[in-house]
C-alpha positions as CSV (number, residue, x, y, z in Angstrom):
1,M,160.2,135.7,36.2
2,E,162.0,137.9,38.9
3,E,159.7,140.4,40.6
4,T,160.6,144.0,40.1
5,P,161.9,145.4,43.5
6,A,160.0,148.5,44.8
7,P,162.0,151.7,45.2
8,R,163.7,152.1,48.4
9,I,164.5,155.1,50.7
10,V,167.9,155.5,52.5
11,R,168.4,157.8,55.2
12,D,171.8,159.6,55.0
13,P,173.4,162.2,57.3
14,L,174.5,164.3,54.5
15,W,171.8,164.2,51.9
16,N,168.9,163.3,54.3
17,T,167.1,160.9,52.0
18,I,168.3,159.0,48.9
19,R,165.6,157.3,46.7
20,L,167.0,154.3,45.0
21,D,165.0,153.2,41.8
22,P,164.2,149.6,41.1
23,V,167.5,149.0,39.0
24,A,169.5,150.9,41.7
25,V,167.9,148.5,44.3
26,R,169.0,145.5,42.3
27,L,172.5,146.8,42.0
28,V,172.8,147.6,45.6
29,D,171.7,144.0,46.7
30,T,174.4,142.3,44.6
31,P,177.4,140.9,46.5
32,A,179.7,143.0,44.6
33,Y,178.0,146.2,45.9
34,Q,177.4,145.0,49.4
35,R,181.2,144.4,49.6
36,L,181.7,148.1,49.6
37,R,180.1,148.2,53.1
38,Y,183.4,146.8,54.4
39,I,185.8,149.0,52.4
40,R,186.6,152.0,54.3
41,Q,186.3,155.3,52.3
42,L,189.6,156.7,53.9
43,G,191.7,153.8,54.4
44,F,193.4,154.5,57.7
45,A,192.2,157.7,58.6
46,H,190.1,156.3,61.4
47,L,193.4,155.8,63.3
48,V,193.5,159.6,63.6
49,Y,189.9,160.7,63.4
50,P,187.7,158.0,65.0
51,G,184.6,158.9,63.2
52,A,186.1,158.3,59.8
53,T,184.7,154.7,59.5
54,H,182.4,155.5,56.6
55,T,182.6,153.2,53.5
56,R,182.7,153.2,49.8
57,F,179.1,151.9,50.1
58,D,177.6,155.1,51.6
59,H,179.9,157.4,49.5
60,A,178.6,155.8,46.2
61,L,175.0,156.1,47.3
62,G,175.7,159.8,47.7
63,V,177.3,160.2,44.2
64,Y,174.2,158.3,42.8
65,H,171.9,160.8,44.7
66,L,173.9,163.8,43.3
67,A,173.7,162.4,39.8
68,G,170.1,162.0,39.8
69,T,169.8,165.7,41.2
70,A,172.1,167.1,38.5
71,L,170.1,165.5,35.7
72,R,166.9,166.8,37.2
73,L,168.3,170.4,37.4
74,L,169.7,170.3,33.8
75,R,166.3,169.1,32.5
76,E,164.6,172.0,34.3
77,D,166.3,174.3,31.9
78,G,164.6,172.6,29.2
79,P,164.4,169.4,27.2
80,L,168.0,167.9,26.7
81,P,169.3,167.6,23.3
82,P,168.6,164.2,21.6
83,E,172.4,163.3,21.7
84,V,172.5,164.1,25.4
85,E,169.3,162.5,26.5
86,A,170.1,159.1,24.7
87,G,172.2,157.2,27.3
88,S,171.6,159.8,30.1
89,E,169.7,157.2,32.1
90,L,173.0,155.3,32.6
91,V,174.8,158.2,34.3
92,P,173.1,157.5,37.9
93,Y,174.2,153.9,37.7
94,A,177.7,154.7,36.7
95,A,177.8,157.1,39.6
96,L,176.5,154.2,41.8
97,L,179.1,151.8,40.6
98,H,182.1,154.0,40.2
99,D,184.0,152.4,43.2
100,I,183.0,148.9,42.6
101,G,186.6,147.7,42.0
102,H,188.3,149.3,45.0
103,Y,190.8,147.2,46.8
104,A,190.9,146.8,50.6
105,F,191.5,150.0,52.4
106,S,190.6,152.0,49.2
107,H,193.5,153.7,47.4
108,A,196.3,152.5,49.5
109,L,197.4,149.6,47.4
110,E,197.4,151.4,44.2
111,E,200.7,153.0,45.3
112,L,202.3,149.7,45.1
113,E,204.5,148.8,42.1
114,S,202.4,147.9,39.1
115,D,203.7,144.4,38.7
116,Q,202.2,143.7,42.2
117,L,198.7,144.6,41.3
118,P,196.2,143.5,38.6
119,G,195.5,147.1,37.8
120,D,193.9,150.3,39.4
121,H,190.5,150.1,40.8
122,E,188.8,151.5,37.7
123,A,190.5,148.7,35.5
124,V,189.7,146.1,38.1
125,S,186.1,147.1,38.3
126,A,185.7,145.2,35.0
127,R,185.9,142.0,36.7
128,F,182.9,142.9,38.9
129,F,181.0,144.0,35.9
130,R,181.3,140.3,34.7
131,S,179.8,139.0,37.8
132,P,176.4,137.1,37.2
133,E,174.6,139.0,39.8
134,L,175.7,142.5,38.6
135,A,175.1,141.5,35.0
136,A,171.6,140.3,35.8
137,A,170.9,143.5,37.6
138,L,171.9,145.6,34.6
139,A,170.1,143.4,32.2
140,P,167.0,145.8,32.2
141,L,169.1,148.6,30.8
142,G,170.0,146.8,27.7
143,P,172.9,144.4,26.6
144,E,175.4,147.3,26.0
145,A,174.8,148.9,29.3
146,P,177.6,147.3,31.3
147,E,180.2,148.3,28.8
148,R,178.9,151.8,28.3
149,I,178.6,152.3,32.2
150,H,182.3,151.1,32.6
151,A,183.3,153.5,29.9
152,L,182.0,156.3,31.9
153,I,183.5,155.2,35.0
154,R,186.9,154.9,33.3
155,G,186.7,158.4,31.6
156,G,186.5,156.6,28.1
157,S,183.0,157.5,27.2
158,D,182.2,160.2,24.6
159,H,178.7,161.0,26.1
160,P,178.2,164.6,26.6
161,L,177.4,163.7,30.3
162,R,180.6,162.0,30.9
163,G,182.0,164.9,33.1
164,L,179.5,164.3,35.7
165,V,181.2,160.8,36.4
166,S,184.7,161.3,35.4
167,G,186.2,164.9,35.1
168,S,187.7,167.8,36.9
169,L,184.2,168.8,38.4
170,D,182.7,165.3,38.8
171,L,180.1,164.5,41.3
172,D,182.5,162.1,43.2
173,K,184.7,165.1,44.3
174,M,181.7,167.0,45.5
175,E,180.5,164.1,47.5
176,Y,183.7,162.7,49.0
177,L,185.0,166.1,50.2
178,R,181.7,166.7,52.0
179,R,181.4,163.2,53.4
180,D,185.1,162.9,54.4
181,A,184.9,166.2,56.3
182,W,181.7,165.4,58.1
183,F,182.8,162.0,59.4
184,C,186.3,163.4,60.4
185,G,184.8,166.1,62.2
186,V,186.8,168.8,60.4
187,P,185.6,172.1,58.8
188,Y,187.7,171.8,55.8
189,G,185.3,170.2,53.2
190,Q,182.6,172.8,53.2
191,V,181.8,172.8,49.5
192,D,178.9,174.6,48.2
193,V,177.5,171.6,46.4
194,N,174.0,173.2,45.9
195,R,175.4,176.2,44.1
196,L,177.7,174.0,42.0
197,L,174.7,171.8,41.0
198,Q,172.5,174.8,40.3
199,G,175.3,176.2,38.0
200,L,175.7,173.2,35.9
201,V,174.8,173.9,32.2
202,L,175.3,172.2,28.9
203,L,177.8,174.0,26.7
204,G,179.3,173.6,23.3
205,D,183.1,173.7,23.0
206,P,184.0,176.7,21.2
207,E,186.8,174.8,19.3
208,T,185.2,171.5,18.5
209,G,181.5,172.3,18.9
210,R,181.1,169.2,21.1
211,V,178.5,169.4,23.9
212,E,179.8,168.8,27.5
213,V,178.8,169.7,31.1
214,G,180.1,173.0,32.0
215,V,179.1,175.7,34.5
216,H,177.8,179.3,34.7
217,E,180.1,181.9,35.9
218,K,177.7,182.5,38.9
219,A,179.0,179.1,40.3
220,V,182.7,180.1,40.1
221,S,183.0,181.0,43.9
222,A,181.8,177.4,44.6
223,I,184.4,175.9,42.3
224,E,186.9,177.8,44.3
225,S,185.6,176.4,47.5
226,L,185.9,172.9,46.1
227,L,189.6,173.3,45.1
228,F,190.5,175.0,48.4
229,A,188.6,172.3,50.3
230,K,190.6,169.7,48.6
231,V,194.0,171.3,49.5
232,Q,192.9,171.6,53.1
233,M,191.6,168.0,53.2
234,F,194.9,166.6,51.8
235,R,197.0,168.8,54.2
236,N,195.0,167.9,57.4
237,V,193.6,164.5,56.6
238,Y,194.6,162.5,53.7
239,W,198.3,163.3,54.3
240,H,198.3,163.6,57.9
241,H,201.5,161.9,59.3
242,A,200.0,159.1,61.1
243,V,197.7,158.3,58.1
244,R,200.6,158.2,55.8
245,S,202.5,156.1,58.5
246,A,199.9,153.5,58.7
247,T,199.5,153.5,55.0
248,A,203.2,152.9,54.5
249,L,203.1,150.0,56.9
250,Y,200.0,148.5,55.2
251,K,201.8,148.7,51.9
252,R,204.8,147.1,53.2
253,I,202.6,144.1,54.6
254,V,201.0,143.5,51.5
255,G,203.9,144.2,49.2
256,E,206.1,141.8,51.1
257,A,203.3,139.2,51.1
258,V,203.0,139.2,47.5
259,R,206.9,139.2,46.9
260,L,207.2,136.3,49.2
261,Q,204.3,134.5,47.6
262,V,202.4,134.4,50.8
263,I,199.4,135.7,48.7
264,G,199.1,136.1,44.9
265,S,198.4,139.6,43.4
266,E,195.3,138.3,41.8
267,E,194.0,137.4,45.4
268,L,194.0,141.1,46.2
269,V,190.9,141.6,44.0
270,G,187.8,141.0,46.3
271,P,188.8,140.8,49.8
272,T,187.4,143.4,52.2
273,D,189.6,145.5,54.6
274,E,189.7,142.8,57.5
275,E,189.5,139.8,55.2
276,L,192.8,140.8,53.5
277,L,194.7,141.5,56.7
278,Y,193.2,138.3,58.3
279,E,194.2,136.2,55.5
280,I,197.7,137.5,55.3
281,R,198.4,137.1,58.9
282,I,196.9,133.5,59.1
283,R,199.1,132.5,56.0
284,A,202.2,134.3,57.2
285,G,201.8,132.7,60.6
286,R,202.0,129.1,59.1
287,D,205.3,129.9,57.2
288,D,208.6,128.9,58.7
289,R,210.6,131.6,57.1
290,P,211.5,134.4,59.6
291,E,211.0,137.2,57.0
292,V,207.4,135.8,56.6
293,R,206.8,135.3,60.2
294,R,207.7,138.9,60.8
295,I,204.6,139.9,58.9
296,A,202.3,137.9,61.2
297,E,204.1,138.4,64.5
298,R,205.3,142.0,64.1
299,W,203.9,144.0,61.4
300,V,200.1,143.1,61.2
301,P,199.8,143.4,65.1
302,A,201.6,146.8,64.9
303,L,199.0,148.1,62.5
304,R,196.1,146.6,64.2
305,N,197.2,148.1,67.7
306,R,198.1,151.4,66.2
307,R,201.8,150.9,67.1
308,L,202.7,153.0,64.0
309,P,206.1,153.7,62.5
310,K,207.4,156.9,64.0
311,R,208.9,159.9,62.1
312,A,212.6,159.8,62.1
313,L,212.6,162.7,59.8
314,E,210.3,165.2,58.4
315,L,210.9,167.8,55.8
316,T,208.4,170.5,54.8
317,A,208.1,172.5,51.6
318,R,210.4,175.0,53.4
319,D,212.9,172.6,54.2
320,L,213.0,171.2,50.7
321,E,213.3,174.7,49.0
322,G,215.8,174.4,46.3
323,E,216.4,170.7,46.8
324,I,216.4,168.2,43.9
325,I,214.5,165.1,44.8
326,P,214.6,162.1,42.4
327,D,211.1,161.2,41.0
328,W,211.6,157.6,42.1
329,V,211.5,158.6,45.9
330,S,207.8,159.3,45.5
331,E,207.2,155.7,43.9
332,D,207.0,152.3,45.2
333,S,210.1,151.0,43.3
334,P,213.2,148.7,43.8
335,Q,215.4,151.8,43.9
336,R,213.4,153.3,46.8
337,R,213.4,150.0,48.6
338,H,217.1,149.8,48.3
339,L,217.3,153.4,49.8
340,E,215.0,152.4,52.8
341,D,217.2,149.4,53.4
342,R,220.4,151.4,53.4
343,L,218.7,153.8,56.0
344,A,217.6,150.7,58.0
345,E,221.4,149.8,58.1
346,E,222.3,153.3,59.0
347,L,219.8,153.4,61.9
348,D,220.5,149.7,63.1
349,L,217.1,148.4,61.9
350,A,216.0,145.3,60.2
351,P,215.5,145.6,56.4
352,G,211.9,146.5,55.6
353,E,211.3,148.5,58.8
354,V,212.1,152.0,57.3
355,F,209.5,153.7,55.2
356,V,210.2,156.8,52.9
357,D,207.0,158.6,52.2
358,F,206.6,161.5,49.8
359,P,203.0,161.1,48.3
360,V,202.0,162.9,45.1
361,K,198.7,164.1,43.7
362,R,199.8,165.8,40.5
363,K,196.5,167.1,39.3
364,M,195.3,168.2,42.7
365,M,194.2,171.5,41.5
366,D,193.7,171.0,37.7
367,L,190.7,172.2,36.0
368,D,189.4,171.6,32.6
369,L,185.7,172.6,32.0
370,L,183.7,175.1,29.9
371,I,182.4,178.2,31.7
372,R,179.5,180.4,30.3
373,R,180.5,184.1,30.8
374,S,177.6,186.7,31.0
375,G,177.9,188.7,27.8
376,R,181.2,186.9,26.7
377,G,180.1,183.6,25.5
378,V,181.8,180.2,26.4
379,E,185.4,179.8,27.3
380,R,187.5,176.9,28.6
381,L,188.6,177.2,32.3
382,G,191.9,175.6,32.5
383,A,194.9,175.3,34.9
384,G,195.5,179.2,34.9
385,G,192.1,180.1,35.8
386,V,190.4,183.3,34.4
387,P,192.0,186.5,35.7
388,G,189.6,188.6,37.6
389,L,187.0,185.6,37.7
390,I,188.7,182.6,39.3
391,D,192.2,183.1,40.4
392,L,192.8,180.2,42.7
393,P,193.9,177.8,40.1
394,R,197.0,180.3,39.3
395,L,198.0,179.6,43.0
396,A,197.9,175.9,42.5
397,E,201.6,175.2,42.1
398,E,202.2,177.0,45.4
399,L,199.4,175.4,47.2
400,Y,200.4,171.8,46.1
401,R,204.1,172.4,46.9
402,T,203.3,173.4,50.5
403,T,200.9,170.6,51.0
404,R,203.7,167.8,50.3
405,V,205.9,166.7,53.1
406,L,208.8,164.2,52.8
407,R,208.9,161.9,55.8
408,V,211.0,159.0,56.9
409,F,209.2,156.5,59.1
410,T,210.9,153.8,61.4
411,L,209.0,151.0,63.1
412,D,211.2,151.6,66.3
413,R,211.9,155.1,67.2
414,R,215.0,156.7,65.6
415,Q,216.4,160.1,64.5
416,L,217.8,160.9,61.1
417,T,219.5,164.3,60.4
418,P,218.7,166.0,57.2
419,L,222.3,166.2,56.3
420,R,222.7,162.4,56.7
421,W,219.5,161.9,54.8
422,R,220.8,164.0,51.9
423,E,224.1,162.0,51.8
424,I,222.4,158.6,51.7
425,L,219.9,159.8,49.1
426,D,222.6,161.2,46.9
427,A,224.6,157.9,47.2
428,A,221.5,156.0,46.2
429,D,220.7,158.3,43.3
430,A,224.2,157.9,42.0
431,G,223.6,154.2,41.8
432,G,221.3,154.8,38.9
433,G,217.6,154.7,38.4
434,P,214.4,156.2,36.7
435,D,214.5,160.0,36.2
436,R,217.5,161.0,38.2
437,G,217.6,164.6,39.2
438,T,214.1,165.4,39.0
439,R,211.7,167.7,40.9
440,P,209.3,165.8,43.2
441,D,206.2,167.8,42.2
442,D,206.4,167.8,38.3
443,G,208.9,165.0,37.4
444,V,210.7,167.3,35.1
445,A,214.5,166.3,34.9
446,G,217.0,169.0,36.1
447,N,214.7,171.3,38.1
448,E,214.8,172.2,41.6
449,V,212.0,172.4,44.3
450,T,210.8,175.9,44.1
451,G,207.7,177.9,44.5
452,N,207.0,177.5,40.8
453,S,206.6,173.7,40.9
454,E,203.9,172.3,38.6
455,A,201.2,170.0,39.9
456,R,200.2,166.7,38.3
457,R,198.4,163.6,39.4
458,P,199.8,160.1,40.0
């Protein structure tokens, strides 16, 4: 019989010490989890912020730590109701494993067309749960534990504590904002995590009676700090022009490698950051087709040596005021690729060397959680906030709109005028495609880009 491992202490720059229980030690020691050491948390942000080399490995340890802390604080208020206590032991392990299915360079590949991927990282995580090592590590938790943990990760669980793992105020957000800001060396992610954790309470939904994790109104200012930190991090880190440029080139490398059958889409599951780029470069270098050799000889070296695509056009929210941008411009789609190749022809570049980038995060500022009001009972905090208590969500649409920037990148330096961009875009849109005449931030047909845009998540 396998010996039960001793608990393990991990030193962490954010949370000082993280104590792993024996089951967590077993999980961390599996190949599936150790792989996360080589998946950068922020994709290509290290090309702008050199310290941003932290990984999904240490982030997931941090979320596990916060899950244990949250459970301890909830129990300090009194014994958990039986329906909450039952299954609560799985929450820290769901927190630990929530990123187990990530592709190389984290979220970047999830922006590719759906037919080029086996699924998003939460769906792909099911494959890792089927690995013999991970199944053995979870065995002490019971035969149903893998399925129940995976349901927590996917947001498909009905457990009252599901919001700690997947929700508008989950522990993942608290952790990554603090960690990302720390390693990037920026002051934007200063979330009051301690106040948020202290403010967690179990509340019954006034409409359904179902118990879920909510907050006391004393923690509302900390919620606002989290929302504002998210906006600032997207504006200054996640959607920094050079980060988006590198991401666009990486997606083009992988997308073309799949399209040209250099690598199969199923082979995207499993490799680490460097493994995937190396494998594509080696295979492409052995191929005689010019469009494939370009991947190995031009595109991968450009990414590795930070010779990134340059901005030929950049349109801010002010530039786009009143404009109608088709929804497909924000998606990796055949119609956008046709637009990019038409722009390449206009700018005397080879097909595939122009990148249109207009990222979306449709639920950047969404809230959906219960709040306990002093003397007023329990109410649900939604996208509109609560006037006089938490007003930041009411500004969400404007904050989201001003965060988005439409850019056209070119591998060799070129310039594109806004007028010519508009002419080529209109011609491409007239050719037909999904959701013609839609607004970039809410996808509702027939609306313009204004200060009243609605935010939603991809």
